[in-house]
C-alpha positions in Angstrom: 171.5 249.6 114.1 172.2 252.9 112.5 169.9 251.9 109.6 167.1 251.3 112.0 167.6 254.7 113.7 167.7 256.5 110.3 164.6 254.6 109.2 162.7 255.7 112.4 163.8 259.3 111.9 162.7 259.2 108.3 159.3 257.7 109.2 158.8 260.4 111.9 159.8 263.1 109.4 157.3 261.7 106.8 154.5 261.7 109.4 155.4 265.3 110.4 155.4 266.4 106.7 152.0 264.6 106.2 150.5 266.4 109.1 151.8 269.8 107.9 150.6 269.1 104.4 147.2 268.1 105.6 146.9 271.4 107.6 148.0 273.5 104.6 145.4 271.8 102.4 142.7 272.3 105.0 143.5 276.0 105.1 143.4 276.2 101.3 140.1 274.4 101.0 138.4 276.3 103.9 139.8 279.7 103.0 137.0 282.3 102.8 136.6 283.8 99.4 136.0 287.5 99.0 132.5 288.0 97.7 132.0 290.3 94.8 129.2 292.9 94.9 126.2 292.1 92.8 125.7 293.6 89.4 122.5 295.2 90.6 124.2 296.9 93.6 127.0 298.2 91.5 124.7 299.6 88.9 122.6 301.3 91.6 125.7 302.9 93.1 127.0 304.1 89.7 123.6 305.5 88.8 123.4 307.2 92.1 126.8 308.8 91.7 126.6 310.1 88.1 124.1 310.3 85.2 126.8 310.1 82.6 126.2 306.4 81.7 123.5 304.7 79.7 122.0 302.2 82.2 120.9 299.8 79.5 124.5 299.7 78.3 125.8 299.1 81.8 123.5 296.2 82.2 125.4 294.3 79.5 128.8 294.7 81.1 130.3 292.2 83.6 130.8 292.7 87.3 134.6 293.2 87.0 134.1 296.1 84.6 131.4 297.6 86.8 133.8 297.6 89.7 136.4 299.4 87.7 133.8 301.9 86.4 132.6 302.6 90.0 136.2 303.1 91.2 136.8 305.6 88.3 133.5 307.4 89.0 134.3 307.6 92.8 137.8 309.0 92.1 136.4 311.6 89.7 133.7 312.6 92.1 136.2 313.7 94.8 
């Protein structure tokens, strides 16, 4: 009798864990990703803030570096 009760509790616990796991996975899959600004928009903002950079050279750098450059330019402009 005790084995049956323990078995039922275990099955209920497994179902509950499955439901929780499914909800967590759904949240991870459907999580909205932060969109990065485009390279063109970043370059325009940098060029509008300062003329210290060679635009042709900036065109060859990646978006992550442009974000850092813009942050440095904005901090220096204050």
